[in-house]
C-alpha positions in Angstrom: 64.9 12.8 61.5 63.7 9.5 63.1 65.2 7.1 60.6 67.5 5.4 63.1 64.8 5.0 65.7 62.5 3.5 63.1 65.2 1.0 62.2 65.3 0.0 65.8 61.5 -0.4 65.8 61.7 -2.6 62.7 64.6 -4.7 63.9 63.0 -5.5 67.2 59.5 -6.0 65.7 58.0 -3.2 67.8 56.8 -1.4 64.7 54.1 -4.2 64.3 52.8 -3.3 67.7 52.7 0.4 66.9 50.8 -0.4 63.7 47.9 -1.9 65.6 44.9 -0.2 67.2 45.8 1.4 70.5 46.8 4.6 72.2 50.5 5.4 72.2 52.7 8.3 73.3 56.2 7.9 71.7 59.3 9.9 72.8 61.2 9.3 69.6 65.0 9.9 69.7 66.4 11.8 66.7 69.1 10.3 64.5 71.8 12.1 66.4 70.4 10.9 69.7 70.4 7.3 68.5 74.0 7.6 67.3 75.0 9.0 70.7 73.3 5.9 72.2 75.4 3.6 70.0 78.5 5.6 70.8 78.0 4.9 74.5 78.8 1.2 73.6 81.7 2.2 71.3 79.6 1.6 68.2 78.8 3.9 65.3 75.7 2.2 64.1 72.9 -0.2 65.2 74.6 -3.0 63.3 77.8 -2.5 65.3 75.8 -2.2 68.5 74.1 -5.6 67.8 77.4 -7.2 66.6 79.2 -6.5 69.9 79.8 -10.0 71.3 80.7 -8.7 74.8 77.2 -9.6 76.1 76.1 -12.0 73.4 73.7 -11.6 70.5 70.5 -12.1 72.5 71.6 -9.7 75.3 72.3 -7.0 72.8 69.0 -7.5 71.0 67.1 -7.5 74.3 68.9 -4.3 75.3 67.8 -2.6 72.1 64.2 -3.8 72.5 64.1 -2.6 76.1 65.4 0.8 75.0 62.6 1.0 72.4 60.0 0.0 75.0 61.3 2.7 77.3 60.4 5.4 74.9 56.7 4.2 74.7 53.6 4.8 76.8 51.0 2.4 75.4 48.0 3.3 77.5 47.4 7.0 76.8 48.1 9.8 74.3 49.8 12.7 76.0 49.7 16.0 74.1 51.9 18.8 75.4 48.8 20.4 76.9 48.4 17.3 79.1 51.9 17.1 80.4 52.2 17.4 84.2 53.3 20.9 85.4 56.3 19.2 86.9 56.7 15.6 87.8 55.9 12.2 86.4 53.1 11.0 84.0 50.3 9.1 85.6 50.8 6.1 83.2 54.0 4.1 83.1 56.0 3.3 80.0 56.2 -0.1 78.4 59.1 -1.0 80.7 56.9 -0.4 83.7 58.7 2.8 84.7 57.4 6.3 85.2 58.6 9.1 82.9 58.9 12.6 84.3 58.7 16.1 82.9 60.5 19.2 84.0 60.9 22.7 82.5 63.9 25.0 82.2 64.5 28.5 80.7 68.2 29.0 80.4 68.3 30.6 76.9 65.2 32.8 77.2 63.1 30.0 75.6 61.1 27.5 77.7 62.4 24.0 77.2 60.6 20.7 78.1 63.0 18.1 79.6 62.1 14.4 79.8 63.6 12.3 82.6 66.0 15.2 83.5 68.2 14.9 80.5 66.3 14.6 77.1 65.0 17.8 75.5 61.9 17.8 73.4 62.8 19.1 70.0 59.6 18.3 68.2 56.2 18.0 69.9 52.6 17.0 69.3 53.1 15.0 66.1 49.5 13.7 66.0 49.0 10.3 64.3 46.0 8.0 64.0 46.7 6.0 67.1 48.8 8.3 69.2 51.3 11.2 69.4 55.0 11.5 68.8 57.4 13.8 70.6 61.0 14.1 69.3 63.8 14.1 71.9 67.5 14.8 71.6 68.6 12.0 73.8 67.5 8.4 74.2 65.6 7.7 77.4 67.7 4.9 78.9 66.4 2.7 81.8 68.4 2.7 85.0 69.1 -0.6 86.6 70.5 1.1 89.7 68.8 0.6 93.0 68.4 3.7 95.2 71.6 3.4 97.3 73.7 2.4 94.3 72.5 5.4 92.3 73.3 7.8 95.2 76.7 6.3 95.4 77.5 7.2 91.8 77.3 10.9 92.4 80.3 12.3 94.2 78.3 15.3 95.5 76.5 12.9 97.9 79.5 10.8 98.9 79.1 11.3 102.6 75.4 10.5 102.6 76.1 7.3 100.5 78.9 6.3 102.9 76.5 6.7 105.8 73.9 4.5 104.1 76.3 1.7 103.7 78.1 2.1 107.0 74.9 1.9 109.0 73.5 -1.0 106.9 70.5 1.0 105.8 71.5 0.4 102.2 70.4 -3.2 102.6 66.8 -2.1 103.3 66.8 0.2 100.3 67.9 -2.7 97.9 64.6 -4.4 98.5 62.4 -4.5 95.4 59.4 -6.6 96.2 57.9 -8.3 99.2 58.4 -12.1 98.6 56.1 -12.9 101.5 53.1 -11.1 100.0 50.2 -13.2 98.8 47.2 -11.9 97.0 44.1 -12.6 99.1 41.5 -10.7 97.1 41.2 -10.2 93.4 40.8 -6.5 94.1 44.2 -6.4 95.7 47.4 -5.9 93.5 49.3 -8.9 92.2 52.4 -8.0 94.1 53.7 -5.6 96.7 56.7 -3.5 95.6 59.0 -1.4 97.7 59.4 2.2 96.6 61.4 4.9 98.2 61.9 8.7 98.1 65.3 10.0 99.3 66.0 13.5 100.4 69.8 13.6 100.1 72.1 16.2 101.6 75.2 17.1 99.6 78.6 16.9 101.2 78.7 20.6 102.1 75.9 20.1 104.6 77.9 17.5 106.6 81.1 19.6 106.3 79.3 22.6 107.7 78.4 20.5 110.7 82.1 19.7 111.3 81.9 16.2 109.8 85.1 15.4 107.8 84.8 14.0 104.3 87.9 11.9 104.7 87.2 8.2 105.3 90.5 6.4 106.1 92.0 3.7 108.3 91.7 6.0 111.3 87.9 6.2 110.8 87.9 10.0 110.5 84.5 10.1 108.7 82.8 7.5 110.8 84.1 9.0 114.0 83.0 12.6 113.3 79.6 11.4 111.9 79.0 9.4 115.1 80.2 12.2 117.4 77.8 14.6 115.7 74.9 12.2 115.9 75.5 11.5 119.6 75.7 15.3 120.3 72.3 15.8 118.7 70.4 12.6 119.7 71.8 11.6 123.1 70.0 14.4 124.9 66.8 13.7 123.1 66.9 9.9 123.5 69.2 9.2 126.6 67.8 5.6 126.8 69.8 4.9 123.6 73.0 6.8 124.5 74.8 3.6 125.4 74.5 2.1 121.8 77.7 1.6 119.9 76.6 -0.5 117.0 75.9 1.9 114.2 73.6 -0.7 112.5 71.3 -0.7 115.6 
């Protein structure tokens, strides 16, 4: 059931890591999940995936290794009984990202979903130095920054447009504070920027009379600005004269 994933572990040398002493939680993709992962790159096997010259040999190998690392938490064993009720694990995976858990009951049977898309099909496979949970979809790292990710979903088109139109997207593209200097060994090595976005779908804006059409006549921008001025000018009259939407 995990033959393809083991092949990836062996090819990238990560199997040696998992053979050492330690504490690991592994979300292991099934063979079908791995084949679907290859198919996303128009390949039918790991050999074809690695042979794709579009990005070069090393880039393909690194992508495979990063994918493997993304499935692993190397600092703690999480049995199902230790899963969060809903939300992310306390410990990051080996790509320094958090993994989240949600639950759904669409078929009359409770299902555990990892990162919003991968269903656990085999759980609590206890081994000497950790635990393995089988998943039906590879956990793939996202390289999107927050505004870029919002922009990929057409349901939030109007919110995304406003982020870029006002210039707020530039703030949300920050990843780390380059001016930060560690002044005490008890302080973290670096200061990272992290954001939580509460995003309204297009219908919320449309219900307020804001058009979803953004053309040369500035319909979207005009109606968004008109609504904002109607709401905020009475509250903050000292700013009513502003016309620069990036201010």
